[in-house]
N, C-alpha and C positions, 0 to 999 in steps of 0.2 A: 783774236788779235787784241782786243781791249785788255785782256788780262796781262798782256806783255808791256803795257804802258806804265812807266814809273810814275809814282804819285797818284795813280788812279786806284781807287778801292772798289772793286766789283762786289756788289751785294747779292747778285743773283747767280744761279747755277750756270755752269758752262754751256749747256744746251737750251737755256731758257729763251723763249720768244719775246719775253718782256725783260729788258736789260736795265737794271738799276745800278747806279754807281755814284760815288762822290769823288772829288779831286782834293787831295791834301792841300791845305792852306789856300783854298779858293772857295768863296761863297757859292753855294749851288745856284743862286739867282744870277750871279755874275757869269758863271760858267754857262748856264743855260742860255743867257742872252747872247753870249759870244757864239755858241753853237747854232742857235736859231738864226743868227744874222747870215748864215750860209744856207738858208732855206731848208733847214732840217727841222721837222716837227718833233717836239718832245714835250714832256711834262716836267715841271720842276717844283719842288716844295715838299710838303709832308703828305700830299695826295690823300687827305682824309685818313691818314694812318699815323697820326702823331705818336700813338702809343708804341709802335714798332721803332720809330725813329728815336724816341726817348730810350727805349730798351737798348738800341745800338749805340747810343751816346752821340747822336748826330742831330742837327737841326732839320735836315731834309735830305732829299736825294734827287738825282736826275734820272729820268726814265725814258728809254727808247723802246719802241715796239717794232718787231720785225714780223712781216707777214708774207704770204705767197706772192703778193704783188710787188715786193721789193726784189731788185736784182742783186746779184753778187757785186756788180760794179758800184751800185748805190751803197751797199754795206761797206765796201772798201773805201769809198769816198768819205763816208761818215767817220770811219776809223782814222783816216788821214787828217780830217778836220780836227778831231779831238786831240790827236797827237800834236798838231801844230799849236793848239790852244794851251795844252798842258805843259809844253816844254818851256 
């Protein structure tokens, strides 16, 4: 569902458990703060991988991790939160 959001650049593969992305024209720290304000745990920045961010031409990224403890409803809620922030 994240790949369908306009202005969102998905950096990880379609079936990845760790989802990295950026939002066009939005600082990753600002976007991360807005998402985390909805009680969503995530990481933001270069995550000790500045070399790959430099190679991609970006300052940092936003990273969500999905695990067996997450429900489908939680995933759908996160997608809706991100859609509302990006629009």
